N, C-alpha and C positions, 0 to 999 in steps of 0.2 A: 930160236927163231923170232924175229921181229913184228911177226904176225899177231896181235892179241885180239881174241874175239871178246870184244866187251858186253856183247849181248846177242841174242840171236838175229838182231838187225844192223848191227854196228861192228864193223872191224877197224883197230887203230894198228896202223903201220908205223914203227920205228926205224927211220932210214939212217944210214951212215954214208960216208963217202965210199967212192970206188974200190975194189971192185965189187964190195957187198952191196951197193946201191943199185945195179944193172940185175944182181942176181936176185935181190930181194922184189925187186918189180916185176921181174919175169915169174918169179912165183907167185906172186900174188894175180897177175894176169892168167896164168894158168889155172887157177884157183876158181877164177871167175869165168873161164872158158866155158861156152855152152848154157851158161846158167841165165835164167829169167829171174823177173822180179818174185814169180811164184816158185820159184825153184829155190829161191833164197839168195839172190843177191843181196850184199848187205848195201848200207851207206858206209862210206869208206873215210876214215881220218888218217892224212899222212902227216906224221911229225917228222919236220925236217932239222930240227934242232941239231942233229950230229952231221948235216950236211954242210960242207963249206965251198963246193963249187958245182956246177952241173955242166954239162957236156951236151951235144946234139942228141946224142943217143937216148940220155937220160929224159930230155925234154920230149923227144918222140914217145916214150915210153908213159910219160904222163898224161899225153894228149890221148893215147889209146886208150888209157885207163879211164880218161874223163868220157871219152865216147862210148865205152862199155858199159859205164856206170850209168850215164845219162839216157841211152838207148833202153836200159832195164828199168828206167822210171826212179833210178835213186840218186842219192845225194854225195858230193865228193866235197870234204875241206881240206886244205892243207894249212898247218900251223907252225909256228915258231921257226919263221924263216930270218936267216942271218942275213946281215946287210950286203955280203958279197953275192949269195944267191938272189937276195931280192933285186940287185942292179941287173941280173942277167933277166930277172923276170920282166922288168920294167924295159930294159932295152929291148926284148923280143915281143913286147905287147902282150904277154901271157899275164900281167897284172889284172887285165881285163878279162880273160878267158875263165881264170879258176876264182873260187870262193876261198879267201883266206881269214883266217883267224889269229887271234894272239897266241893261245896255247890250246892244250888238247881239251882243258876244261871249258873252255868259252866254246870250242867245236862241238863239243858232246851237248852244250846247253842248246846251241844252234839247231842240232839234229833231232832232239827232243821235244822241242816246241811244237 
């Protein structure tokens, strides 16, 4: 399973292309359902190193995840985005909606400061 509990307050999600991408995002969203910050909603790092394309369903899942995390007062970082995925994010304007970092280490550092 691509969900790694880095600590009590940080989860790292390693994503791959479809169909695993949708399934992994659904798993993460279900894991966070009904939780609040006090119930243990973690900060989330999404490592997109293995993702080569995004479809509209994937984008909708990312937006639902962002909403759920931000309503809980937690933070979301997306890292290791390749050029083809980055072009989709730029075209849709999502580059201004999400917080991106270069890699997992940088994401961890930004959340632990």
